[in-house]
N, C-alpha and C positions, 0 to 999 in steps of 0.2 A: 504494500500500500504506500505509494509514493506521496500521498497526501500528507503523511506525517512529516516528511522532509520539507514539503512546501509550507506546512503550518509552522514548523520550526524556523524556517527562513523568514517568514512573515513576522513571527514573534521577535526575531532579532532586529528587524527593521523598526518595529514598533518600539522596542526598548531603547534602541539607539536614538530614535527621534525624541522620545520622552527625556532621555538624558540631556540631549542638546537643548531642549526647550524648558527643562526644569519641571516637568509634569510628574505628579505622583501616581496617578491612576488613570486608566482608560475606561471610559463609559461605554463606547461602542466602536466597532471596526466594521467598515463597509468595503467589500471587495467586488470586483466584476470578474465573472468566470464565463468564458465562452463555451458554448456547447461542444466545440471541436478542440478545446484546450487539452483534453485528456484528464481533466480533473473532475471527479464526481462530487457534486456539491454536498451531498449528504455525508460522504466520507470525509470531505474537507472540514465540514462543520464539526464532525465527531473528533477529528484529529486536533483541530484548534482547541476544542474544549478539553482535550486530554493533555495538551502541553501548556495551557495557560495558568494552572495553579502556581502559586508562589511567584507570580510575576506582576508587573504593572497592569496587565490585562486580565487579572484573575476574575474580575466581576464584569468584564466587558461583554456586551451583547454583540454577537457575530452575525452580520447581515451579508447575504450573498445575493447579488443581482446576476441572474443568468442571462447571458446574451445569446440570442439565436444565431445560427449560421446564416450568413447572407452574402450576396455577391451580385455580379453583373454578368449576364450571358453575352458572349461575343456573337453567338449565332442569331438570336432574335432581338438582342438589345434590351431585354427586360431585366430590371432589377428583381431580386428575389430574396426571401427569407424563409427559413424552415426550422422547425423544432428538432429535426434530425441532427445527429452529431456528425454525420458524414453524408456526402452527396456525390453521386457518380455522374449525374446528368442534370441539365436544366429542368426545373419542374414545369416550365411552360412548353418548351419545344423539344426536349430530350437531347439537346446538343451536349457534347462533352467539352465544348470550348467555353469555359466560363472562368471568372476570377472571383475568388473568395475575398471579401473585404471586411468581414466581421465574423466573430464566433471563435476566434483563437485567443481572446483576451485572458489575461490573468494579471490583475492590477489592484493595488490598494487605492481606493478612491477617497475614503474619508476616515479620519481618526478623530473621535470626539474624546477630549481629555478633561480631567478634573485637575485643577491647579492645586 
């Protein structure tokens, strides 16, 4: 389960930011996770809850915004989004010529802290 290592890395970033800013505790953490990022949101939330005790984020609410897979088809020119994690052809015209422009995200979006 690689979500543990991702959660540990996220926690390192949070703790470093809190040290820099002089914050004592974190109230909430918001992340964006794309459908095609390879991260399972439920497993990520479980992993974060497992690694946060005895840290500045011990009481933090963990919020995950899941971003659908999306792109632009070169065949028909239509933009698309899908809740699927993987796409082999354009949902509109079945062309295999498309560009994925969202759904691979894995980013820390917001950190709410208590001073």
